[in-house]
BAMI-649988 format. One record per residue: x negated, y negated, z negated of N, C-alpha, C in turn. Coordinates in nm, 2 decimals, padded with zeros to 4 digits. Example, Ala and Ser with C-alpha at 12.3 -4.5 7.8 and 13.67 -1.06 7.14 Angstrom:
2
{{-01.32,00.57,-00.78},{-01.23,00.45,-00.78},{-01.32,00.33,-00.78}},
{{-01.28,00.22,-00.71},{-01.37,00.11,-00.71},{-01.29,00.00,-00.79}},
// end
This chain:
69
{{-05.17,-08.61,-09.45},{-05.19,-08.59,-09.59},{-05.06,-08.63,-09.66}},
{{-05.02,-08.55,-09.76},{-04.90,-08.59,-09.84},{-04.93,-08.70,-09.94}},
{{-04.83,-08.79,-09.95},{-04.84,-08.90,-10.05},{-04.79,-08.84,-10.18}},
{{-04.86,-08.88,-10.29},{-04.82,-08.84,-10.42},{-04.70,-08.91,-10.46}},
{{-04.60,-08.84,-10.51},{-04.47,-08.91,-10.56},{-04.50,-09.02,-10.66}},
{{-04.42,-09.12,-10.66},{-04.44,-09.23,-10.75},{-04.43,-09.19,-10.90}},
{{-04.34,-09.09,-10.93},{-04.33,-09.05,-11.07},{-04.46,-08.98,-11.12}},
{{-04.53,-08.91,-11.02},{-04.65,-08.84,-11.06},{-04.76,-08.95,-11.08}},
{{-04.77,-09.05,-11.00},{-04.86,-09.16,-11.01},{-04.85,-09.22,-11.15}},
{{-04.72,-09.25,-11.19},{-04.69,-09.31,-11.32},{-04.73,-09.22,-11.43}},
{{-04.69,-09.09,-11.42},{-04.73,-09.00,-11.52},{-04.88,-08.99,-11.54}},
{{-04.95,-08.99,-11.43},{-05.10,-08.99,-11.44},{-05.15,-09.11,-11.51}},
{{-05.10,-09.23,-11.48},{-05.14,-09.35,-11.54},{-05.11,-09.35,-11.69}},
{{-04.99,-09.31,-11.72},{-04.95,-09.30,-11.86},{-05.04,-09.20,-11.94}},
{{-05.07,-09.09,-11.88},{-05.15,-08.99,-11.94},{-05.29,-09.04,-11.97}},
{{-05.35,-09.12,-11.87},{-05.48,-09.18,-11.89},{-05.47,-09.28,-12.01}},
{{-05.37,-09.36,-12.01},{-05.35,-09.46,-12.12},{-05.34,-09.40,-12.25}},
{{-05.26,-09.29,-12.26},{-05.25,-09.21,-12.39},{-05.38,-09.16,-12.43}},
{{-05.46,-09.10,-12.34},{-05.59,-09.04,-12.37},{-05.69,-09.15,-12.42}},
{{-05.68,-09.27,-12.36},{-05.77,-09.38,-12.40},{-05.73,-09.45,-12.52}},
{{-05.61,-09.42,-12.58},{-05.57,-09.47,-12.71},{-05.49,-09.61,-12.69}},
{{-05.44,-09.64,-12.57},{-05.37,-09.76,-12.55},{-05.25,-09.78,-12.64}},
{{-05.19,-09.67,-12.69},{-05.07,-09.67,-12.76},{-05.09,-09.63,-12.91}},
{{-05.21,-09.61,-12.95},{-05.24,-09.56,-13.08},{-05.20,-09.65,-13.20}},
{{-05.19,-09.78,-13.17},{-05.15,-09.88,-13.27},{-05.01,-09.86,-13.32}},
{{-04.92,-09.83,-13.23},{-04.78,-09.81,-13.26},{-04.74,-09.66,-13.26}},
{{-04.81,-09.58,-13.18},{-04.78,-09.44,-13.17},{-04.66,-09.42,-13.07}},
{{-04.62,-09.53,-13.00},{-04.51,-09.52,-12.91},{-04.54,-09.58,-12.78}},
{{-04.48,-09.53,-12.68},{-04.49,-09.58,-12.54},{-04.39,-09.71,-12.54}},
{{-04.41,-09.79,-12.44},{-04.32,-09.91,-12.43},{-04.18,-09.85,-12.40}},
{{-04.08,-09.93,-12.43},{-03.94,-09.90,-12.40},{-03.92,-09.87,-12.25}},
{{-03.83,-09.78,-12.23},{-03.80,-09.74,-12.09},{-03.78,-09.87,-12.00}},
{{-03.70,-09.96,-12.05},{-03.68,-10.08,-11.97},{-03.81,-10.16,-11.94}},
{{-03.90,-10.16,-12.03},{-04.03,-10.23,-12.00},{-04.11,-10.15,-11.90}},
{{-04.11,-10.02,-11.91},{-04.18,-09.94,-11.81},{-04.12,-09.96,-11.67}},
{{-03.99,-09.96,-11.66},{-03.92,-09.99,-11.53},{-03.97,-10.12,-11.47}},
{{-03.98,-10.22,-11.56},{-04.02,-10.35,-11.51},{-04.17,-10.35,-11.47}},
{{-04.25,-10.29,-11.56},{-04.40,-10.29,-11.54},{-04.43,-10.22,-11.41}},
{{-04.36,-10.11,-11.38},{-04.40,-10.03,-11.26},{-04.31,-10.06,-11.14}},
{{-04.20,-10.14,-11.16},{-04.11,-10.19,-11.06},{-04.05,-10.07,-10.98}},
{{-04.00,-09.98,-11.06},{-03.93,-09.86,-11.01},{-03.80,-09.84,-11.08}},
{{-03.72,-09.74,-11.03},{-03.59,-09.71,-11.09},{-03.61,-09.63,-11.22}},
{{-03.50,-09.63,-11.29},{-03.49,-09.55,-11.42},{-03.52,-09.41,-11.39}},
{{-03.47,-09.35,-11.29},{-03.48,-09.21,-11.25},{-03.63,-09.18,-11.24}},
{{-03.71,-09.27,-11.17},{-03.85,-09.25,-11.15},{-03.92,-09.24,-11.28}},
{{-03.89,-09.34,-11.37},{-03.95,-09.34,-11.50},{-03.92,-09.22,-11.58}},
{{-03.79,-09.18,-11.58},{-03.75,-09.06,-11.65},{-03.83,-08.93,-11.60}},
{{-03.84,-08.92,-11.47},{-03.92,-08.81,-11.41},{-04.06,-08.81,-11.46}},
{{-04.12,-08.93,-11.47},{-04.26,-08.94,-11.51},{-04.27,-08.90,-11.66}},
{{-04.17,-08.94,-11.74},{-04.17,-08.91,-11.88},{-04.15,-08.76,-11.90}},
{{-04.06,-08.70,-11.82},{-04.03,-08.56,-11.83},{-04.16,-08.48,-11.80}},
{{-04.25,-08.52,-11.71},{-04.37,-08.45,-11.69},{-04.46,-08.45,-11.82}},
{{-04.46,-08.57,-11.88},{-04.54,-08.58,-12.01},{-04.48,-08.50,-12.12}},
{{-04.35,-08.49,-12.12},{-04.28,-08.41,-12.22},{-04.31,-08.26,-12.20}},
{{-04.31,-08.22,-12.07},{-04.34,-08.08,-12.04},{-04.48,-08.04,-12.07}},
{{-04.57,-08.14,-12.07},{-04.71,-08.12,-12.10},{-04.74,-08.13,-12.25}},
{{-04.63,-08.15,-12.33},{-04.64,-08.17,-12.47},{-04.73,-08.29,-12.51}},
{{-04.74,-08.39,-12.43},{-04.81,-08.51,-12.46},{-04.72,-08.61,-12.54}},
{{-04.60,-08.61,-12.51},{-04.50,-08.70,-12.58},{-04.38,-08.62,-12.61}},
{{-04.30,-08.68,-12.70},{-04.17,-08.63,-12.73},{-04.07,-08.74,-12.74}},
{{-03.95,-08.72,-12.72},{-03.85,-08.83,-12.71},{-03.76,-08.82,-12.84}},
{{-03.75,-08.92,-12.91},{-03.66,-08.94,-13.02},{-03.54,-09.02,-12.98}},
{{-03.42,-08.97,-13.01},{-03.30,-09.04,-12.98},{-03.22,-09.06,-13.11}},
{{-03.17,-09.18,-13.13},{-03.09,-09.21,-13.24},{-02.94,-09.20,-13.20}},
{{-02.87,-09.12,-13.27},{-02.73,-09.10,-13.24},{-02.65,-09.13,-13.36}},
{{-02.56,-09.23,-13.35},{-02.47,-09.26,-13.46},{-02.33,-09.21,-13.44}},
{{-02.29,-09.14,-13.54},{-02.16,-09.07,-13.53},{-02.06,-09.12,-13.64}},
{{-01.93,-09.12,-13.61},{-01.83,-09.16,-13.70},{-01.77,-09.04,-13.76}},
{{-01.76,-09.03,-13.89},{-01.70,-08.92,-13.96},{-01.55,-08.92,-13.96}},
// end
């Protein structure tokens, strides 16, 4: 039997937490750094898990970019 990839396990857990309202007070997931520590995985694994949720339209990513004119 094939083992489920770690990023899918994390995506499933985050999906369940989103559905149960764990993040409704802030409307935000924990910072990437905190997710890495909480799940004890690499940044790539967390990114892949988050990409799954983005693809499912459960989350979106905001990025602040500061530019010099």
